[in-house]
C-alpha positions in Angstrom: 0.0 -0.4 0.0 1.6 3.3 -1.2 2.4 6.6 1.3 0.1 9.3 0.2 2.2 12.0 -1.7 1.0 14.7 0.6 1.9 12.4 3.9 5.2 11.9 2.6 6.3 15.8 2.2 4.7 16.3 5.5 6.8 13.9 7.0 10.2 14.9 5.4 9.4 18.9 5.9 8.9 17.8 9.5 12.7 16.0 9.9 13.9 18.8 8.2 12.7 21.2 10.9 13.8 18.7 13.7 17.5 18.9 12.2 17.5 22.8 11.1 16.6 23.3 15.6 19.1 20.6 16.5 21.5 22.2 14.7 20.9 25.8 16.2 20.6 23.8 19.8 24.3 22.3 19.2 26.4 25.1 20.0 29.5 22.8 20.0 30.5 24.2 16.9 31.9 27.3 14.9 29.2 29.8 13.4 30.1 32.9 11.4 29.2 36.2 12.9 30.2 38.3 10.7 30.1 37.9 7.0 31.4 39.8 3.7 28.4 41.7 1.8 28.0 40.7 -1.5 30.9 42.7 -3.7 33.5 41.5 -0.6 33.6 45.6 -0.2 31.3 46.1 3.2 30.4 43.3 6.1 27.3 42.5 7.4 26.1 40.5 10.7 24.9 37.0 11.1 22.3 35.9 13.3 23.4 32.7 13.5 27.0 33.4 15.1 24.8 36.6 17.2 22.6 33.8 18.9 25.8 31.7 20.1 26.7 35.3 21.7 23.7 36.5 22.8 22.9 33.5 25.5 26.1 34.5 27.2 25.3 36.5 30.6 28.8 36.7 32.2 31.9 39.2 31.3 33.2 38.5 27.8 36.6 38.5 26.8 37.8 37.2 23.2 40.4 35.9 21.9 41.1 36.7 17.7 43.4 35.4 15.6 44.7 37.3 12.2 47.1 36.8 9.8 47.6 36.5 6.0 45.5 33.8 3.7 46.3 30.0 4.5 48.6 30.7 7.5 47.3 28.4 9.9 45.4 30.4 11.7 41.8 27.9 12.1 44.2 25.1 13.3 46.5 27.5 16.2 43.0 28.0 17.1 41.9 24.1 17.1 44.8 23.4 19.1 44.4 26.4 21.7 40.9 25.2 22.1 42.2 21.2 22.6 39.8 20.6 19.1 40.5 18.4 16.2 39.7 19.5 12.8 36.6 17.7 12.6 35.2 19.2 15.3 36.7 22.4 15.7 37.5 25.3 12.7 37.1 24.2 9.4 41.0 24.2 8.5 42.3 24.7 4.7 40.7 22.8 2.0 37.7 21.5 4.5 36.6 25.1 4.5 34.0 26.5 1.8 32.8 29.8 0.8 30.5 30.0 3.7 32.8 30.6 6.5 34.2 34.0 4.7 34.1 36.5 7.1 34.7 36.2 11.4 33.7 33.0 13.1 33.2 32.1 16.4 33.5 28.6 18.7 29.7 28.4 20.1 30.9 27.2 23.3 32.9 30.0 25.4 35.5 28.8 27.5 34.9 29.2 31.4 37.5 31.0 33.4 37.8 32.9 36.5 39.8 36.5 35.9 40.6 38.3 39.3 38.1 36.8 40.6 35.2 37.2 38.2 33.7 34.5 36.3 34.8 35.3 32.4 33.5 33.5 29.6 36.4 33.6 26.6 35.3 33.3 22.9 37.7 32.6 20.0 37.4 34.3 16.8 38.6 32.9 13.9 39.0 35.9 10.6 39.6 35.4 7.1 43.3 35.3 5.8 44.4 38.5 4.4 45.5 38.9 0.6 43.3 35.8 -0.9 41.8 35.6 -4.7 38.8 38.1 -5.3 39.1 40.6 -2.0 39.9 43.9 -2.2 42.4 45.6 0.5 39.7 47.4 1.9 38.3 44.3 2.8 41.1 43.0 4.5 41.8 46.2 6.8 37.9 45.9 7.8 38.4 42.4 8.7 41.6 43.8 10.4 40.1 46.7 12.4 37.4 44.7 13.6 38.9 42.0 14.9 41.2 44.7 16.4 38.5 46.3 18.2 36.1 43.5 19.1 39.2 41.1 20.8 40.7 41.7 24.2 43.4 39.6 22.8 44.9 39.5 19.2 47.1 37.1 17.7 49.0 37.8 14.9 50.0 34.9 13.3 52.6 35.0 10.8 54.2 32.3 9.0 58.2 32.5 9.0 58.9 36.3 9.1 57.9 39.4 9.8 57.2 41.6 6.5 56.6 45.4 5.8 52.9 44.9 4.7 52.6 43.2 8.0 53.6 46.5 10.1 51.9 48.1 7.7 48.8 47.0 8.9 49.1 47.8 12.4 48.5 51.3 12.0 45.2 51.2 12.8 46.0 49.4 15.9 48.8 52.3 16.6 46.2 54.7 15.7 43.8 52.9 18.1 46.5 52.6 21.3 47.2 56.5 20.9 43.9 57.5 21.2 43.0 55.3 24.0 45.8 54.2 26.0 46.4 58.3 27.0 43.7 58.3 29.2 43.9 59.1 32.5 44.0 55.7 35.0 40.9 55.3 36.9 38.8 57.3 34.2 36.1 55.6 32.3 37.7 54.6 28.6 36.0 53.7 25.0 37.6 50.6 24.8 40.6 48.9 26.0 42.5 48.2 22.4 43.4 44.2 22.8 47.0 42.5 23.8 48.8 41.7 20.9 50.8 38.8 20.4 52.9 38.4 17.7 53.7 34.8 17.4 56.2 33.8 14.5 55.3 30.1 13.3 59.3 29.4 12.5 61.7 26.2 13.3 64.9 28.5 13.2 65.8 32.1 14.7 69.0 31.7 13.7 70.2 32.9 17.2 67.9 35.2 18.1 65.1 35.2 20.2 61.6 36.4 18.7 61.8 39.3 20.8 65.0 40.8 19.1 63.2 39.3 15.6 60.6 41.5 16.1 62.5 44.5 17.6 64.8 44.3 14.5 61.7 44.2 12.3 60.5 47.0 13.6 63.8 49.2 13.3 63.4 52.7 11.4 64.3 52.2 8.0 67.6 54.4 6.7 65.9 57.2 4.8 69.1 59.8 3.7 66.4 60.5 0.6 63.8 61.9 2.5 61.5 59.9 1.0 57.5 60.3 2.3 56.5 56.7 2.1 59.6 55.6 4.3 58.5 58.6 6.6 54.9 57.0 6.9 56.4 53.3 7.6 58.8 54.8 10.2 55.6 56.9 11.8 54.6 53.7 12.4 57.2 52.3 13.9 57.6 55.0 16.4 54.0 54.7 17.1 54.4 51.1 18.0 56.8 52.1 20.8 53.6 53.4 22.5 51.9 50.1 23.0 55.0 49.2 25.4 53.6 46.6 27.7 51.0 45.8 26.0 52.2 43.7 23.3 54.6 40.8 23.5 55.7 37.8 21.1 56.3 34.2 21.0 57.7 31.7 18.4 55.7 28.1 17.4 58.0 25.8 15.9 56.2 24.0 12.9 53.8 20.8 14.2 54.7 18.5 11.6 56.8 18.0 8.2 53.5 17.0 6.6 51.3 19.8 7.0 48.4 18.3 4.8 47.9 15.2 6.8 47.9 17.4 10.3 44.3 17.2 10.8 44.8 13.1 10.8 48.0 13.4 13.4 47.4 12.8 17.1 49.6 14.9 19.7 52.0 12.0 20.1 52.5 12.3 16.3 53.1 16.0 16.5 56.9 17.4 17.3 57.7 17.6 21.1 58.9 21.0 20.8 55.7 21.9 19.3 53.9 20.2 21.7 55.6 22.1 24.5 55.5 25.1 22.9 51.6 25.2 22.1 51.2 24.5 25.9 52.9 27.2 26.6 51.2 29.3 24.6 48.1 28.2 26.4 49.3 29.5 29.7 50.5 32.5 27.9 47.0 33.5 26.4 45.6 32.7 29.7 47.8 35.1 31.2 47.0 38.0 29.5 43.2 37.4 29.0 41.2 40.2 30.7 37.2 41.2 30.0 36.1 43.5 27.3 35.7 46.8 28.8 33.8 49.0 27.0 32.9 52.7 28.6 34.4 51.5 32.1 32.2 47.9 32.6 32.1 44.6 30.8 30.0 43.1 28.7 27.8 40.2 28.3 26.5 38.4 25.5 24.2 41.2 24.3 26.0 43.9 25.0 28.9 42.4 23.3 26.5 42.2 20.3 25.1 45.7 20.5 29.0 47.0 21.1 30.0 45.0 17.8 26.6 46.9 15.5 28.2 49.9 16.8 31.8 49.3 15.3 30.7 47.5 12.0 28.3 50.5 11.3 31.3 52.7 12.0 33.7 51.0 9.8 31.1 50.2 6.6 30.6 54.0 6.5 33.8 55.3 5.3 35.6 53.4 1.7 38.5 53.1 4.1 38.1 52.1 8.3 39.3 54.8 10.7 40.1 55.4 14.2 38.3 58.8 13.6 35.0 57.0 12.8 35.3 54.7 15.9 35.9 57.9 18.0 32.5 59.3 16.4 30.7 56.3 17.4 31.9 56.3 20.9 31.8 60.1 21.4 28.3 60.4 19.8 26.8 59.9 23.2 28.7 62.3 24.8 28.1 65.1 22.4 24.3 64.6 23.1 24.8 64.7 26.7 26.8 67.7 26.4 24.6 69.6 23.9 21.3 68.5 26.4 23.5 70.3 29.4 24.1 73.6 27.0 20.7 73.3 26.4 19.7 73.4 30.3 21.7 75.9 30.8 20.3 78.1 28.4 16.7 77.7 29.6 17.4 79.3 32.7 18.0 82.0 30.7 15.1 85.2 31.0 13.9 86.4 27.8 14.2 88.8 26.3 17.4 90.2 27.7 20.2 92.3 25.6 22.2 90.4 23.2 25.5 90.8 25.3 24.2 89.4 28.1 22.6 86.5 26.0 25.9 86.2 24.2 28.0 86.3 27.8 25.3 83.5 28.7 25.8 81.5 25.6 29.6 81.6 26.2 28.8 80.4 29.7 26.9 77.3 28.9 29.6 76.6 25.9 32.5 76.3 27.9 30.8 74.5 30.6 30.0 72.2 27.8 33.0 72.3 26.1 34.9 71.8 29.9 32.2 68.4 30.4 33.0 67.1 26.8 37.2 67.4 27.3 36.7 65.2 30.7 34.6 62.6 29.0 35.5 62.6 25.6 37.3 59.4 24.1 40.1 60.3 21.8 43.1 62.4 21.0 43.5 63.6 17.3 40.2 62.1 15.8 38.3 63.9 19.0 38.4 67.2 16.6 35.5 66.2 14.7 33.5 65.6 17.8 34.2 68.9 18.7 33.4 70.5 15.8 30.4 68.4 15.8 29.6 70.0 19.4 30.0 72.8 18.6 28.0 73.2 14.9 25.1 71.7 17.4 25.2 74.2 20.0 25.3 77.1 18.1 22.3 75.8 16.3 20.3 75.6 19.7 22.0 79.3 20.5 20.7 80.4 16.9 17.0 79.0 17.9 18.0 81.5 21.1 18.5 84.3 19.2 15.4 84.2 17.5 12.9 83.2 20.5 15.3 86.4 21.8 14.0 88.5 19.2 10.6 87.5 19.3 10.5 87.9 23.2 12.2 91.3 22.6 9.4 92.7 19.6 6.7 91.4 21.7 7.8 93.4 24.9 8.8 96.1 22.9 5.9 96.4 21.0 3.7 96.3 24.1 5.7 99.2 25.6 5.1 101.0 22.4 1.5 100.7 22.0 1.4 101.6 25.7 3.0 104.7 24.9 1.3 105.5 22.3 -2.4 105.2 24.1 -0.9 107.4 27.0 0.0 110.3 24.0 -3.4 109.7 22.4 -5.1 110.2 26.0 -3.3 113.1 27.0 -3.8 114.7 23.7 -7.9 114.8 24.7 -7.3 116.1 28.0 -10.9 117.9 29.1 -8.5 120.5 30.7 -5.0 120.8 28.5 -2.1 121.0 30.6 1.3 121.4 29.7 2.5 120.4 32.7 0.8 117.0 33.4 1.8 116.1 29.3 5.5 116.8 30.1 5.1 114.7 33.1 3.3 111.6 31.1 5.5 112.1 28.2 8.9 111.7 30.7 7.2 109.1 32.4 6.6 106.8 29.2 10.2 107.7 27.8 11.8 106.6 31.4 9.6 103.4 31.3 10.1 102.2 28.1 13.8 102.8 28.6 13.7 100.6 31.5 11.6 97.4 30.5 12.1 97.4 26.7 15.2 95.4 26.3 16.7 93.1 23.5 17.8 93.3 20.1 14.3 95.4 19.1 15.2 97.9 21.9 17.0 99.9 19.1 14.1 99.8 16.2 11.4 100.8 18.9 13.4 103.5 20.4 13.4 105.2 17.1 9.4 104.5 16.5 8.7 105.9 19.6 11.0 109.0 19.7 9.7 109.8 16.2 5.9 109.2 17.5 6.5 111.2 20.5 7.6 114.1 18.8 4.7 114.1 16.8 2.7 114.3 19.9 4.3 116.7 21.3 4.7 119.0 18.3 0.7 118.7 17.7 -0.1 119.3 21.6 1.9 122.3 21.7 0.5 123.5 18.3 -3.5 122.8 20.0 -2.5 123.6 23.8 -2.8 127.6 23.5 -5.8 127.6 20.9 -7.4 125.1 23.2 -6.7 127.1 26.5 -8.0 130.1 25.1 -10.9 128.6 23.9 -11.6 126.9 27.1 -10.8 130.5 29.2 -13.4 132.1 26.6 -16.0 129.1 27.7 -15.2 129.3 31.5 -15.5 132.9 31.9 -19.4 132.8 30.5 -19.8 129.8 33.0 -18.7 132.2 35.3 -21.0 135.3 34.2 -23.9 132.4 34.2 -22.9 131.3 37.9 -22.0 134.6 39.3 -25.4 136.2 38.3 -28.3 133.1 38.2 -26.7 130.9 40.9 -24.8 132.3 43.6 -25.9 136.0 42.9 -22.2 137.3 43.5 -21.4 140.1 41.5 -17.8 140.5 42.0 -17.6 136.9 40.3 -19.9 137.8 37.7 -17.7 141.5 37.0 -14.5 139.3 36.8 -15.8 136.5 34.5 -17.2 139.2 32.2 -13.9 141.1 32.2 -11.9 138.0 31.8 -14.5 137.6 28.8 -13.7 141.1 27.4 -10.4 140.8 27.5 -10.3 137.8 25.3 -12.3 138.4 23.0 -12.2 142.0 22.3 -9.0 143.4 23.6 -6.5 140.9 22.2 -8.6 140.4 18.8 -8.4 144.7 18.7 -4.7 145.1 19.5 -2.8 142.1 19.5 -2.3 139.2 17.1 -2.7 135.9 17.8 0.9 134.7 17.7 2.0 138.2 19.8 -0.6 136.9 22.3 1.0 133.5 23.0 4.6 135.9 23.8 2.8 138.3 25.9 4.0 138.3 29.3 0.0 138.9 30.2 -0.8 135.6 28.5 2.7 133.5 30.4 1.2 135.1 33.7 -2.1 133.3 33.1 -0.9 130.0 31.3 1.4 129.9 34.6 -1.7 130.7 37.0 -3.7 128.0 35.2 -0.4 125.3 35.2 -0.3 125.9 38.9 -4.4 125.5 39.1 -5.1 122.4 36.7 -2.3 119.9 37.4 0.3 119.6 40.3 1.6 116.6 42.3 -1.1 116.6 45.2 -4.0 117.3 42.7 -4.9 116.5 39.2 -7.9 118.5 38.6 -8.5 117.5 34.9 -9.1 114.4 36.7 -10.9 115.5 39.9 -12.5 118.2 37.9 -16.3 116.9 37.6 -16.2 115.8 41.4 -15.4 118.6 42.8 -18.0 120.9 40.7 -20.6 118.1 42.0 -19.4 118.9 45.6 -19.7 122.3 45.3 -22.9 122.5 43.3 -24.0 120.1 46.1 -22.6 122.9 48.8 -24.6 126.0 47.3 -27.8 123.8 46.7 -27.6 122.9 50.4 -27.0 126.4 51.3 -29.8 128.0 49.2 -32.2 125.3 50.3 -31.5 125.2 54.5 -28.7 127.8 54.9 -30.8 131.1 54.8 -33.9 129.2 57.0 -30.9 128.4 59.8 -28.5 131.8 59.2 -30.6 134.3 57.9 -30.4 136.1 54.6 -27.4 137.8 55.3 -24.2 137.3 53.5 -20.9 138.6 54.0 -20.0 139.4 50.0 -22.0 142.0 48.2 -24.6 140.4 46.8 -27.7 142.1 44.3 -30.5 143.4 46.3 -33.5 141.9 47.3 -36.7 143.2 44.7 -39.2 142.2 47.0 -38.7 144.7 49.5 -38.2 146.9 47.0 -41.7 146.6 45.8 -43.2 146.9 49.2 -41.8 150.3 49.5 -43.6 153.4 49.7 -43.8 155.4 46.6 -42.9 158.9 47.1 -44.9 161.5 45.5 
């Protein structure tokens, strides 16, 4: 009886899924963590390897082996891990194209370092100078391995070439940037310990340290060749690594190198086995947890760190220390910009441009001081400083615009208030030059004290022009209004003196004033001559003293005072005569009733 086709497909898929899950659950193997992107120019992360690292919860230390293509890096790592070629990293022809990039052994070694349980991961890197790759790709592999690792094993066959030294320029720049920090302060990351590993049988009577020192000596440059100068600068810079680098030699394990994977320890050269064991102890002695910004990293934090570095390396065509410095300084720049903004927010707007500039400089200096205390890198930190300065300038521009707006808003309100006050003074019921001048001075003083900021000068000009027109208009109308007001006042006093209080002297004085203003001045003086006459000045001075003074403003209190006087007069006329009799102390008009009852003479 045949098994249905769909059932067969189902069971086949189930078996495939089961085998896949088993391979993912089995971490006792090598996984790719960084792979080349198409074109072998940039790098990308491999999620399979990241899963192996993300499960680590203890501090991580990474040991990476770098070196030329087919130089025995993978075999060396298997020897350090005590693994055969068939269970460890793929060796030589056993490695297919999927192993390009950087690989990690899925099961970390657990060591106790300075009392801290540490997970040590081993990294295998793609060799330099292989066919079909660009130099930029090799540089990225070298740079990434340098930054990721705590111990960087530079595996070199036979001897040290000039190209091998040149590749160290990146590691040297990292050391220059980050090793100069004061001990005890947080650092971006500690560059890896560099281990020169020379695989050579005969050192010709020299130690490996002497061999490395000779390779790093200055190249004679009597002609001043720029390329040789650059090579010598790298050699000078390597001196700063000091105790951070060491050298070790390892003889060939066996003459039949193609059969190494099939040989056991007892088949290998005894000198090699002894030196290999010494190498294991040396690596274990220099391993330290990876430190990033002052703290150790677990698996997930290590992946986040790796993503940052990879992004920085992929941005430029050539990986640079400057790009890494920018990555680590990015958060510090943001914090310093925030500090600058917090300082500037405390400033009360509007204010003068000089005061705002002074506040900006103080906040700017504090932010730069904070950046200098925290930033990473020396030479390559300048770009981050420029970026910080640029961002602070952008924030400052916003404060300048806000200050201009607030200044314009405040000065516009003060200008409008002064304009309204001038309009009110133009319409005084009782015209008074003293009151107008007092209002004029008060308005100027208030504007000068309260209007601040960049808009002050513009509004000062507008205010001066507006108040000059108001003053000219007031002076022009003042004499005419005062003359007309005095004419009307004299007529009112005539009516009051004759019909209300019946005070003949008041009526006569009012008539005299009226006749003087309407007859004498028109017959003997022109309008212009009147306003310059001493008599008119006496009248104006008397009027000003009566109408306005710091104690009494008659324009404001005229109506209440008139009402009170009217009530007093009304009360006197209605009740005063009955109570005190009809006798007045001042001359009044004769009583017409008594005149009618008087006897007529013949």
